[in-house]
C-alpha angles and dihedrals in degrees: 000000000000137000121358138271091276100048117100123215115198123184118198115191135169145114126298111292095019093121102255096136093043092050092048091050090048090052091050091049092049096045102036124196119012098047114104120203115212105189120191092208093052095049096039102038104026107028099034102015092214136142121253104256137139112286094012119160094246091071091064092040092054089050094046094046093049092047092048093050093046091050089050089057099258124137107235133216114191112194134181145094086282097177112225094233093053105032103023096091093050092046091048091052092046091049091050092048097047112102095202134056117304124197128184128196132187113204105210120202123166116245094250090057090046088060093050093048093044091058089067095053124101091239093053092108091052099047122049137190096275092056092044089051089051092051095044117103118181110232095338092188127180115248121263099042092269096142131080110219115222115192132219090257090074111092121227091255093048091049094049091046092050095049093045090053096041093051096042092239090121090067098043125093124242110260132228093238 
């Protein structure tokens, strides 16, 4: 078992350019101290500098980092593309082991909008349309209907507001962690 009855675990998944990192940052800004961000891109690309492939080391590192933060009393937001076939088993185990409320969201953006959003990213010059098309998975949902799908028509503010309310984070105080 991991965390406690009060810790919140939030999983934000979706394709490149769907707003996962922006939503996570908005949640952190709104909540303050006591909310840990576990970003797939940071752990995979920066810490490990590895490619996203089945069985890669970042899967275990994401799990370990989230568990450590939950056990330390932090609320945790895990965000990334987190493909269902590669990360689903780890996320299912983490969800089952978490003592507190767990919420999962899939931010759905059509491919055409992914291209437009990607053009504004710092890595836009490194990653082109063919690679984005290869990465894109239409509604790559986890099994069991555990995710709430939020469409591209929801603004960043609306999405952050919704998740903060759904998870109960909106009513919790910032912690001294």
